[in-house]
N, C-alpha and C positions, 0 to 999 in steps of 0.2 A: 656308364652304369646308372640306373635309376634307383633312387632310394626314397622311401617314405619315412618320415620321422614324426612321431606323435609327441605332443606335450600337453600339459595341463591337468594330468591326473593327480589324484591325491586323496586325502581323507576328509570327508565332510559329514556333518550331522544330517539326519533325516530332515527333509524340507529345505535343505540348502541347495546351492547351485555350483556347477562347475562348467567351464568352457574348455573343451578339447580342441586342439588344433593339429593339423597334419600338413606338413610341407613336403612337396615332391621336388626332388632335385636330380640333376644329372642330365643325361642326354635324352631330352624330351622333345618330341616333335608335336605331339598333341595328347590331350587327355580326354577320354570319353566320360564314362560314368565314374563316380566316386561314392564311397560309402563308409559307414562305420559298422563294425561287427563287435560282438562281445562274447566272452566265454566265461562262465562261472564254474567253479570247481564241481566236477561230476556232471556237468551239462555240456551239451553240444554247442558249438559256436553258432550264433544266430545273427542274422542281419538286423541291425537296429534302425538304420536310416540310410537312404539311398538318394542320390541326386544325379540327374542326367546332365549332359553338357548344356542342354537348354534350360536347366533350372527346375525341371519337374522333380518332385520329391515324393517319397513313400516312407512310411514308418511302420514298425511293428506295433500292433495294437496296444501293447503294454506301455508305450512311451508317447502315444499320440496326445497332443495337448501339453506335454511337458518338455519334449525335446524339439529342437529345431536344427536342421542341417543347412549349411550354406557353403558357398564356394566363392573364391576369388580367382577368376581365370587369368588375371594379369600376374598374380603371384603364385599360381599353381598350388593353392592351399584349399583345404576343406576344413570346416569347423563343425562342432556339435555343441550347441548350447543346451545344457541339461539343467532344468529347473525342477523344483519340488521332488528332489531325489528321495528314493526309497531304499531301504536295505536290500531289497531284491534287485536293485540296479548294480549292486556290487559285482564286479567282474573285471577282467582284463579287456580293455577296449582296443580294437585293432582298426587301423586305417587301411582302406583298400581302394585301389584305383586301376582303371583300365587305361593303360598308357601305351602309346606308340613311341618307342624309343628308336633303337638302331635297326629294328626289324621293320618289315612292311605290314605287320599286323599288330593289333592291340593285344597286350598281355596283361594278366593280373599281377599286380604288385601289392605287397603287404608290408606294413610297418611291423616293428617288433612288439608293439603293444604298450599300453600304459595302464597302470592299475588304478581303478576307481573303487574306493571303499566308502560305503555309506553306513555309518554306525554312530551311536550315541555314546 
């Protein structure tokens, strides 16, 4: 069974930084793309950052220049470094990965989410 577990969320002041990490574990044969999503109360879940297996990245415009996504393929982890945090970054952040596990195809897996609150 494949699982994604996020860590690193918490409460920070505006302008502060947090680093989120997500570790994939279980029966994993390969991981394709990985990403971070977030969902604020009353809003739809949105893609924050995305990284391909080759390391190409994309970000939602609102976090460009502030957030950096990275991955460690030897550890099956993906991280999101968040700098210059703003109150509007407050949301539950979810890790997502396309993983080939016991099946012959890639499936989307999701972590349970970690709360990020930016407030003074």
